[in-house]
Each structure stands twice: as C-alpha cells, then as structure tokens.
N, C-alpha and C positions, 0 to 999 in steps of 0.2 A: 504494500500500500504506500502511496505517495505521502510523504510527511508534510509537504508544503503545497498549498493550493494557490494558484494565481487567480486574479479576478476573472480571467477568461475561463478557467476551470469551474469556478463558482457559477458563472453565467450558464455554462453548459449543464451543470448539475441541477440548477433551479428553474431553468427556462420552462415555462408552461405549467409549472406546479402551482397549486393553490395553497398558500401558506397562511395559517391563522396566527397572527402575531400576539404577543403577550398583552398588548393594549386592547385586543379584541377585534381589531380590524383585520381585513384580509389583504393579501398582496399576491399578484400573479406576475412574477418576473418575466420580462420579455414581451408583455402585453403593452399595447400603446397607451392604455389608461391605467397602468399599474400604480399602486401606492409605492412611495419610496420606502425601502426597508432600512431601518437603523439597527445595527447589531452592536451591542455593548458587551465587552468582555469584563466579567466581574471577578476574574481570577479563579483558580482552582478548577478550571474546566467548565465553569458556569458562564452562560450568556443570557442576555435579556434582549428581546426584540420589541420594536415599536415602529410606527410609521411616522412620516414627516409631520403629519397633523398633530400627533400626540407627543412626539419626542423632542420638539424644540421649545 
C-alpha cells in the first residue's frame, strides 16, 4: 500500500462518491455543484470533516 497520497490520488479515490460530512452536509467530489470539503487532522489518526459553509 502506498504511504503517501497526492491530491491527484485523492481526487481519483473520491470522485463521484457521496460523502456525509461531520457537519451533516453532503459532498460529491468531482461534481460541478459539489460542496467544498474541509479535512482537519486532529492528531492520533483522527480527522474531522466539514464543508465550506460550516467550516469557516
């Protein structure tokens, strides 16, 4: 397994998937009207996700 993902790798993995974010909104990467996904690393392997509407 690859230990480092590039942004391009992440785009390929997530494109077209429906993701329910921690803020409750959904995002579909690669869709023209997709929410912006914010991913925050909390340390210890934990992450938190939100959208641009809730995260700023």
